[in-house]
Structure formats: structure tokens, C-alpha cells
C-alpha positions as CSV (number, residue, x, y, z in Angstrom):
1,M,-43.8,52.8,2.9
2,P,-45.8,53.7,4.8
3,M,-45.4,53.1,8.8
4,R,-47.7,49.6,9.8
5,V,-48.4,48.0,12.8
6,I,-45.9,45.2,13.0
7,G,-47.1,42.2,14.9
8,G,-50.6,41.1,16.5
9,F,-54.1,41.4,16.4
10,Y,-53.5,44.4,14.0
11,R,-50.5,43.5,12.4
12,H,-50.2,45.0,7.9
13,R,-52.9,47.3,9.3
14,P,-51.9,51.2,8.0
15,L,-51.1,54.0,11.1
16,K,-50.8,57.6,9.7
17,C,-47.4,59.3,10.7
18,P,-46.1,62.4,9.6
19,E,-43.6,62.2,6.4
20,N,-40.3,64.6,7.2
21,D,-42.2,66.4,11.3
22,P,-39.2,67.0,12.9
23,E,-41.4,67.0,16.0
24,I,-41.9,63.8,15.8
25,R,-40.5,61.1,14.8
26,P,-41.9,57.5,14.8
27,T,-40.1,54.7,16.3
28,K,-39.1,52.6,12.8
29,D,-40.6,49.2,11.8
30,R,-38.1,47.7,12.5
31,I,-36.8,48.7,15.1
32,R,-39.9,48.2,16.6
33,E,-40.1,44.3,15.4
34,A,-37.1,43.6,16.7
35,F,-38.0,45.5,20.4
36,F,-41.7,43.4,20.8
37,S,-40.5,40.4,20.2
38,A,-37.1,40.8,23.1
39,M,-40.4,41.5,25.0
40,G,-42.5,38.6,24.4
41,D,-46.0,37.4,25.3
42,L,-47.7,40.3,26.3
43,T,-50.7,39.4,27.4
44,N,-51.9,40.8,30.2
45,K,-49.1,43.6,30.9
46,S,-50.1,47.6,31.6
47,F,-47.8,49.2,28.5
48,L,-46.5,53.2,28.8
49,D,-45.9,54.9,25.8
50,L,-43.8,58.5,26.9
51,Y,-43.5,60.9,24.6
52,A,-46.5,58.6,22.2
53,G,-45.6,60.2,19.1
54,S,-47.7,58.7,17.0
55,G,-48.5,56.6,19.3
56,S,-46.8,52.9,17.1
57,M,-44.9,51.6,20.1
58,G,-48.0,51.8,22.9
59,I,-50.3,50.6,19.7
60,E,-48.0,47.8,18.7
61,A,-48.1,47.1,22.4
62,I,-52.7,46.8,22.3
63,S,-52.2,44.6,19.0
64,R,-50.4,42.4,20.9
65,G,-52.0,41.6,23.6
66,A,-51.2,44.0,26.3
67,S,-54.0,44.9,28.5
68,K,-53.9,48.4,28.3
69,S,-51.7,51.0,27.1
70,Y,-50.8,55.1,28.4
71,F,-50.0,57.4,25.8
72,V,-48.7,60.5,27.3
73,D,-47.6,63.1,24.6
74,N,-47.7,67.5,24.8
75,N,-47.5,68.2,20.8
76,L,-50.9,68.8,20.3
77,K,-49.2,67.3,16.6
78,S,-49.2,64.2,18.2
79,V,-51.9,64.2,20.8
80,K,-53.8,64.2,16.4
81,Y,-52.1,61.4,15.7
82,V,-52.4,59.4,19.2
83,K,-56.2,59.8,19.0
84,E,-56.7,58.6,14.4
85,N,-55.0,55.4,14.7
86,I,-56.7,54.7,17.7
87,S,-60.0,55.6,16.0
88,Y,-59.1,54.2,12.8
89,L,-58.8,50.9,14.4
90,G,-61.1,50.7,17.1
91,I,-58.4,50.3,20.0
92,E,-60.8,50.9,23.6
93,N,-58.7,49.9,25.9
94,Y,-56.2,53.1,25.9
95,E,-55.6,56.5,28.3
96,L,-54.2,59.6,26.8
97,L,-52.8,62.4,28.3
98,V,-51.8,65.2,26.8
99,M,-49.2,67.0,29.7
100,D,-45.4,66.9,30.2
101,D,-43.9,64.0,30.4
102,I,-43.1,64.7,34.6
103,K,-46.4,65.9,35.0
104,A,-47.8,62.6,33.9
105,L,-45.8,60.8,35.5
106,E,-46.8,62.4,39.3
107,D,-50.4,61.8,37.6
108,F,-49.7,57.4,37.7
109,K,-47.9,58.2,41.3
110,N,-51.6,59.6,42.9
111,R,-53.4,57.1,41.1
112,G,-51.2,54.2,42.5
113,L,-50.9,52.8,38.4
114,T,-47.6,51.0,37.8
115,F,-46.2,49.6,34.4
116,D,-44.8,46.5,33.4
117,I,-43.4,48.1,30.2
118,I,-42.5,51.9,29.9
119,Y,-41.1,52.6,26.2
120,I,-39.2,55.8,26.6
121,D,-38.6,57.7,23.0
122,P,-37.7,61.6,23.5
123,P,-37.4,64.1,20.6
124,Y,-33.1,63.0,21.2
125,E,-32.4,66.8,21.7
126,K,-35.1,67.4,24.9
127,G,-34.7,64.5,26.3
128,K,-34.7,64.2,30.1
129,Y,-33.4,60.7,30.0
130,E,-32.4,60.7,33.6
131,E,-34.3,62.6,35.3
132,V,-37.8,60.8,34.3
133,I,-35.3,57.2,34.6
134,S,-35.0,58.8,37.7
135,Y,-39.0,59.6,38.8
136,I,-39.8,56.4,37.7
137,Y,-37.6,53.8,39.1
138,N,-38.0,56.8,42.8
139,N,-41.2,57.0,42.4
140,K,-41.7,52.5,41.7
141,L,-43.6,53.1,38.5
142,I,-41.9,50.1,36.8
143,K,-43.9,47.0,37.8
144,N,-41.2,43.7,39.4
145,N,-38.9,42.2,36.8
146,G,-41.0,45.0,34.4
147,V,-38.6,46.8,31.5
148,V,-37.7,49.6,31.3
149,A,-36.9,51.2,27.6
150,F,-35.2,54.1,26.5
151,E,-34.3,55.2,22.3
152,A,-31.3,57.3,22.1
153,N,-29.0,58.4,19.6
154,R,-26.4,59.5,22.0
155,K,-24.8,58.0,25.6
156,I,-27.5,57.3,28.4
157,E,-26.5,56.9,31.9
158,I,-27.6,54.0,33.3
159,N,-27.6,54.2,37.2
160,P,-26.8,50.9,38.7
161,L,-29.5,51.5,41.5
162,W,-32.1,51.5,38.3
163,A,-32.2,47.4,36.6
164,N,-29.4,44.5,37.2
165,K,-29.7,43.8,33.8
166,I,-29.3,45.6,30.9
167,K,-29.5,45.4,27.4
168,E,-28.5,47.6,24.5
169,Y,-29.9,46.8,21.2
170,H,-27.8,49.3,18.0
171,Y,-29.8,49.8,14.7
172,G,-27.0,52.7,13.9
173,E,-26.6,55.7,15.1
174,I,-30.2,54.8,17.0
175,T,-29.4,52.8,20.8
176,V,-32.6,51.4,22.9
177,T,-31.6,50.4,26.1
178,T,-34.0,47.8,28.3
179,L,-33.3,48.4,32.0
180,R,-34.9,44.9,33.8
181,N,-36.6,46.1,37.2
182,N,-35.7,43.1,39.6
């Protein structure tokens, strides 16, 4: 079954994504559906899709009412998919940064940008989870009561200074962890 937008304005619209490309692993429909159901109303929220891949998470956020999605990826194949999906849907309230994770976060910090929701889904074997999440919290890139979520296939050490509320959602060998900034 092809990948599609799960809910909101663009519901049921297809998204282009690679098939069996080890460099790009789109978040599965059931994970996106569960995550966004848990997030609730996204009206006027800002969303950062770090390691955007096909852009499915940021597009889903816009479809569900987010005011703007920021897509970050340094893989040119991923960037091609994000651009194609955004163009196909006619999305205008986005920004795409083609750069490494920390460089993009530095750019956001320098511009004074903060986010309501940050979704982190790096290639599992290359994920610098602790470094990236630490940078986000140390530089106050997440708003009060905002959520930092990350998808991983292994246990990630959570610094207790990062967030007060932690929830984990398990999908087979994949875990999505959400940290609420209080």
C-alpha cells in the first residue's frame, strides 16, 4: 500500500516515498496516526521534522493544522521527495533546510526560532540522539509545554533535565519517546 497522509486537510492524499531504500525510512502510517492522535490539536503550532526523509511527518502536521513545518535533511534523495510531496500538495507554509542536524539547529537558534513540536527520526545506526536532544534543550529551541519526540530502535538515555513527562509508545522493535517541556 502506498504511503498517504493520515488525517486532516490532505487526508488520503498519496505521498511519494522510496521503496526499500536503506538511506530513507519513512515513518509508518500507524506510527504517524498514533503520534498525531496523541498530540491533539495542532492549530497554530510550529513543527520541526528533523531528518525529514519523505517529509511525511511535517506534511501530516500541516494537514492537521500546524501553522508551519520546518523540514531538515542533508540527504539529497530525501530533499527531492520532500520537494515533490510539498509541490504535489501545494503546501506553502514550510521551510526546507538542506544541511546537517546541528547546523540547522544552530541556524534556528541564531534566528530566535522555537518550536511547539520537534520530531527526530534519524537513520537509526547514525543517530546522534543524545547530542541533538541536548542541543535542543540547552539552546531552548522547544517552547514551554512543547514536545520533543524521537523514533529509535534502541534504548536512548534520557537526561532528567530535558523534560518532566516522558511517554514511550512501542511499535514492535520501534519506540517513539515523547518528552514534554514543562
